[in-house]
N, C-alpha and C positions, 0 to 999 in steps of 0.2 A: 338835359337839355330839353326845351318845349320844343315841339316839330311845328315847321307851318303851318298854318290853318288850325292847330291844337287847343281845344278850347279844354282848360280845366277849372273846377268850381270847388272854393272851400268853405264850408261853413264860417260864417261871422258871429262875433258876439253878440250883437246887437242887428236888430232891422231897421233898414233905413226907413226915416221919418218922412221923407217928402216921397210918397208913392205917385208916380204918373196920374195926371187925369186919366188918362186910358184906362188904367188897372182899376181905379177907383170906380169908373163909371162901370165897368165889366162887373166890379162885386154887385153895385146898385141894380143892375138889369140882372143878374142871376138870380136875388134873393127877391125879384117881383114877381107876383103869380102871373102865369098866361092864362088867356081866356080858354084855351083847351083845359087847363088844370080845373078852372071853374064851371065850364058848361061842358061835360065829358058825356056825349052821346053813346050807346051801346057801339061795338066797334061793328055789329052785323047790320045797324041801322044806316052807315053811311058808305060802307064800301059799294064801290061801283054807282054812286048815286049823284046825278050832277045836281045844282042847286041854282040853275040858271046860267045861262051861258054856255061859252065851252070849258070842259074839265082841263087843268093841267094834267098832262098824262107824266106817269112814272113808271119804268120799268124795272123788272125784278131778273135777273138772269141768274140762274144757279144750277148746279148739278145733283142729282139725288146720289144719294150715299148709303151704301150699308152703314145701320145705327152702331156709334161706338159702343163697345161692350163698356160699363163703368166699372169703375175699383170697388164700389159696394153698390150692395141694391139699394141704398138709401140714394142713390143718384139716379136722376129723371133719365128715362131713355128717349132721347130727343132725335127724331126724323126730320124735322121741318126748323133747324137752326138757321135765324136769319131770316126767315120767310113772316116768322110770326112777328118779328120785331118792326119788317117794313109794314105790315097788316095793321099792327097798334099804331104806328105814327100815321099811318092814311086815316085812321078814324081821328085821331087828335089835328090832323089838318083840316079835315071836313068839319070838325066841331067849330074850329075857330074860323073856318071859311065861310059858315053859313052866315056870319055878321059882316062879312066882306063881301058877299055877293060872289064869292071864289067856290071851285070844287076842284077835287082832285080825283084822279082813278089809277089803280095799280093794274097794271097789264103784266102777269106772271108769266115767264116764261123759266119752267123748271123742269129741265129736260132729264132723260135716263144717265145712267153714269157714262154709258159710251156716245151720248149725245152728242150731234153736231154743232157746236157752238157757234158756228160762223151764219148756219141755219136760224139759230134761235137770236141772235143779233139782228138779223136781216127783218125777222120775224115782226119784232120790235119796231125796225125802221119803219117796216111797210106801213104799220098802225098810227105812224106818227107819234112816236115816243123818243124825246131827245136826250130826256135824264135817265141815266141807268144806274141800278144798284147792283152792282155786281157781285154776288157772294161766291168766290173764285179762289183756288189758291194762285200763287204768283203766278206760273208758268201757264196759266189756263187766261189768266187775267192780261198777259201781253199779249198772246194771240189774239185777243176778242178787241184789244186796242189798236193792233196792227191793221183791223180792215178796215174797208173804205168806208163803211156807214158809219164807225165811230169817229170819223173827223169832225161830222157836224153832232156830235153827242157831249155830254159832259156824262163821265163814269166816276161813280162813284165806289172805291174799294172799302168793301165792307168786311172784309176778312183776312187778305194777304197780310202777316206783319213785316214781310220781308223789306230789311233796310235799301235793298238795291232800287226796288221801286220809287223808293223818294231820293235818290241819288242817280247814278248812271242808266237808269231804265226810268225815269220819270217822265211824265207827258203833261202837255200843256192842257190837256182835255181831261185829267184824272184828278179827284180830290180824295182823299184819303179820311176815313171815318174810323177804321181802324187802327188804333195805336200798334206801331212800330216797336221791334224787340228792343232796338236801341231806348226807346221810351220807357220801357218797363224794366230793364236792368238798369238805367240810371233812376229811375224812381225806386229802385228795390236798393240801389247803393245809397241813393242820399239820407235814406232811413237807418242801414248799417252804418253809415257814418255817423248820425247823429246819437245813435245808440253805442260809439265806440266800439262796434263789431268789426275789427279792421282785417282781421285776420280769417281767409274763407279758405275752404277746400272745394275745389269746384268736381262734381261728380258727372260726367257727361254722358247721354244716352247714345242709342246706335243710328237712330234716324236724322236725315239730313238737317233739320230744323234744330235738331240737338245742337249741331255742331254750330249753325248760324247765332243761337241764342248763346251758346256760350262764348262765341266771339264778342259778342254784345255784352255779355259779363266782364270779358277782359276789358275792353274800352271803358267800362264805366267804371273799374277798378282804379284806371289811372287818371280819369275825370275826378273820382272823388275820395281818393287817398285811401282804397281798398287793396288788400296784399295778398293774392292768392300764394297759397303756402304750399297748395299741393293739388295737382290735376291726375283724374282719373277716369278710365273709360268702363260704364256697366258692362260686364261680359257674363253676367249669370242669367239662367233661364226662368222666366216669370211663369212659364206655360203652366204650372203645376198649383199655383196658388190659391185654387179654390177645391182642392183634394183634401181629403181627411188629413193627409200628410204634409200640406202646403204650408201651416204655420210653423210647424218644425224644421222644415227644411229654410224658408225664408229666413226665419231666426238665426239660423246658422250661417247664411250667404253673406245677409248684409254686414254683419260685423267684418267679416272680412273683406267686403268690398270698401270698406269705409275705414280700414287700418292706415295710419302713416302719422306724420307730426301732428301735432295737435293743433286746432285752429278754433276761433271762436263761432261760426258758422258753417254747415255745409250748406253751399249753393248747388241745386240740381238741375239739371237742363235734361227735362224730360215732357217736353209739349204733347207727346202721343199718350200719356199717362201710364208707360208699360211699367213703371216701378217704383216712382216718386212717391205714390201713397205710402208704400209702404217702410220708407226708412224712417220717420217719425217712430223714438221710442224704440229703434233697434240697432243703432249707430254704435261703431266702437267707441268714440267719446260722447258722454253724455251733452250733447250739444243741438242747439235749435236746427231744424231745417227750414230753409229758405229757397225761393226760385221759383219754379213752374209748380212745386207741391211746397204744402207746410205753409210758411208765410209767403204768401204769394202777391205779387204786384200785376193787378189787373184792371181793364179798363172798366169792368161791371162785376159785382158781385151779388148774390142772395142776401149779403150780410149788410149791406148798405143802406141803412134806415134814416140817415140824415138829409136835408134838404129837398123834403118831398120824396126821399127815394123810397119809403112803403109804399105812397100812392102810385106810384110808376109800376111797382113790384106788384101790389095787388091788381091794378088793371091789366096787368099783361098775363098774369096768373088765372083771370076770369076769362080772358081770349084764349090762350093757348092748354091750359090745363097742367102748366108744369111753369117753373122760376125763368126769369131771363138770364141768358146767357151772354158771355161779351160778343159774338156774332150777333144775336139779337140785338143787342144795345147799338152795335155800330150799323146794323140797319135800319135800327129805329132812329139815327141820329142823321141817316143819309136824307131819308125821306122826310124827316121833321126839316131840314137845313132848304129843302125846296119850298117847303110849306112857309117857314120862316121869311124867306127870301120874297115870296110873294106877299106877306102879310106886310110887311114893312115897305115894300115899294108900291102897291097896290095895283100891279097890273100882273102881265100870265106871258108875256113876250119873252122868248128864251134868252135870247140878246141881254136885255135887262136883268134878269134873273141871275145868270151866268156873271154879268159885271158884278152886281151886288154881292153876289157869295165872295168873290175874288177880292171884296173892298174892305179896308179898314172899320167900315160903319157895321159891317154883319156880325152879329153876336147870337148866340142859340144858349138858350138854358139848358141844362143837361143833368141838373139833379146831383150836381158834385160840388155847388159852393161858390162856381166861377162861371162866368160866361165864356163861351167856346167861341173858336173862329180860327179860322184857315190861314196857315203861315204861307206868305205870297212865293216865299222861293222854293216852297217844293210841293204846296197843296195840303200838308197836312194838317189835319185839325189837330191845334194845340187843346189838352184838357189836361186837368188833375188825374191823375192814378191811384186806385185805392191800393191801399197796403193790408189785405185781407187775412184772417185767420179762419180756420175751418167753419167756426158761429158767429164770429165778432169782427166787426169793424178795427184793425189795428190803429192805421193811422192813415194820413193822405199825402203825396207825395205832389208839387214841390214841397220839402219840409221847410219849415222857419228858417230863417238866416242864410240861404242859397237865393242870393239875390242876382239880377240880372236888368241891364238899361233899360228894357222896354217890357218886359212881364217874367217871373218866376218861373211860368209856364214853360219859358222858352232854355231853361234850364234842363229840359228832358227831351231826348232825342238831339237830332241834327239842328243846330244854331246857324244862321246864315253864313258865317265866316267860314263852317266847316263842309257846307251843303257841297255838292258835286251835281245837282240836280242843271241841267241847260235846258231843260224842257225840249226834249228831241220828241219826232212825232214819227 
């Protein structure tokens, strides 16, 4: 029996013909080129410059981190994730703003690993910043949101995928441009349902985030007709994977780790990338790998070339010297949201911009074929999720046939009847 508040979605044989006017308008706006795409100045030419009048200040708050060791030397070593996306969006805002007599300035607070976040937030407040892009993990983001200075700010969560931040721990002064784990898991589950790959084996890593992602996968299986036939925890050591004998060891370990009942697809929960990239081609059963590695559901991927994605990728690479990562994209969305609100309202007042961001009129072109907007019940930005392979875009969710009374985008993540958000402060 379906529990109270539980929502399930099942694929239909044909699409609804009478799509709502709102959805149709979003598709139209998403297809229209923005002034920022037509008149894009070099990033360095607009950073920190005012075009007359008072600049709209946008803060960036983050912590320096040791670079993550990539699984392959083909992957970039990024030490500035998130920040470069915010810088590119600032350039886009100012490119459009020059025609509206508006200017934007990014105030950066990138603190040391053990830096004082409270002091960083206060420094932003002292400078007059009220829009803050927070590139922080969930626990640090909650600490920042509870500071007195945050009560007069609008925080953009541009990193943390924690579903609790959109539910029990939600805040009225917080919007989420980062996709939640439930959105990612639902997007993958829809594609697997469309493929009729309904038998899943779930392999879970050791990190806390892996357990949370596994929870989202279990929930998605119930919503979209998946069946988890087996669950296992990863217990092997991959520390010697780059030694001369590492390939032989992994080739022996992975079949043992993936033994069990047959399945259609191996779903892996390994957010830190400790072992997931080594699974493809080495599993006990000759089956595809999906989840955090293999066939991945992600808010952004370098393989996206559609809907103007190549143009965004090339501009980002010119600025940052590497390709755009999901954290960069989430920060880009946050800064661009402020710019879009200023463009559409023609104003720079904080209260007016915040009201427009929360209104049903707000729409942002995000290079994914649909106009993006914020859900009123939890502040999450509704957006398509890419289903990406290592070198090619495979699909985009929501999948055709998964319908919703408002927009199919709300089949991904927490819908209004499911939300536990009460906008606590």
